[in-house]
C-alpha positions in Angstrom: -19.0 -0.8 10.6 -16.2 -2.0 13.4 -18.6 -0.9 16.5 -21.1 -3.6 15.7 -17.8 -5.9 14.9 -16.2 -5.2 18.5 -19.8 -5.9 20.1 -18.7 -9.2 19.2 -15.5 -9.8 18.9 -14.4 -7.4 22.1 -11.0 -8.0 22.1 -10.7 -6.5 18.6 -8.4 -3.7 17.9 -10.0 -1.3 15.0 -7.6 0.7 12.2 -7.3 4.6 13.3 -8.0 7.3 10.7 -6.9 10.5 10.8 -7.4 13.5 8.7 -5.8 16.2 8.1 -4.9 18.3 6.0 -8.5 19.8 4.6 -8.8 21.8 1.2 -11.8 21.8 -0.8 -10.9 18.9 -3.2 -8.2 17.6 -1.4 -6.8 16.0 2.3 -4.4 13.5 3.5 -4.8 10.6 5.7 -3.2 9.0 8.3 -4.2 4.9 8.6 -2.9 2.9 11.9 -3.3 -0.8 12.4 -2.2 -3.5 14.4 -2.0 -5.3 11.3 0.3 -4.6 8.2 0.2 -5.1 5.0 -3.8 -3.3 4.0 -2.7 -0.2 2.0 -4.4 -1.2 -1.2 -7.5 -2.8 0.8 -7.1 0.8 1.8 -6.9 2.2 -1.5 -9.8 0.2 -3.1 -11.9 0.5 0.0 -11.5 4.6 -0.5 -11.9 4.8 -4.7 -14.8 2.3 -3.8 -16.3 4.5 -1.5 -15.8 7.5 -3.9 -17.4 5.9 -7.3 -20.6 5.0 -4.4 -21.2 8.4 -3.5 -20.5 9.6 -6.8 -17.5 11.7 -6.3 -14.6 9.7 -8.5 -11.2 10.6 -7.2 -7.4 9.4 -6.9 -6.2 8.0 -4.1 -1.6 7.8 -3.7 -0.4 6.7 -0.6 2.2 9.4 -0.3 4.3 7.3 3.4 4.4 3.6 4.8 6.1 2.7 8.3 6.2 -0.2 10.4 6.0 0.8 13.2 6.0 -0.6 16.7 2.9 -2.3 17.1 2.0 -3.2 13.3 1.8 -0.3 10.7 1.7 3.5 9.8 0.3 4.4 5.9 -0.1 8.1 5.3 -2.2 8.8 2.0 -3.5 11.7 -0.4 -6.5 12.0 -1.9 -7.6 14.1 -4.9 -11.4 14.5 -6.2 -11.8 14.7 -9.8 -14.1 15.0 -13.1 -14.8 13.4 -15.9 -14.9 15.0 -19.5 -15.5 12.9 -21.9 -12.7 10.6 -21.7 -9.9 12.3 -19.7 -10.1 13.9 -16.1 -9.9 17.2 -15.0 -9.1 18.1 -11.5 -10.6 20.6 -9.6 
């Protein structure tokens, strides 16, 4: 998505996602952006992707810092499986 947008807006600075600490059913990722205040949008985006691909997940913001040129946020994502009306973590 960002690649297409930058063709028409070459001055755009796209955000950066870096995944780390990957395990079978969870991972963490860093999100860096020149814009601040987008952590709730990132949570909604990842939650929506989980629903779209039938992989429900829980995402938590575990660190948030203002940096010189924007924002740095760290998130933790865990998959879960719906069993009746409760959730069972993989």
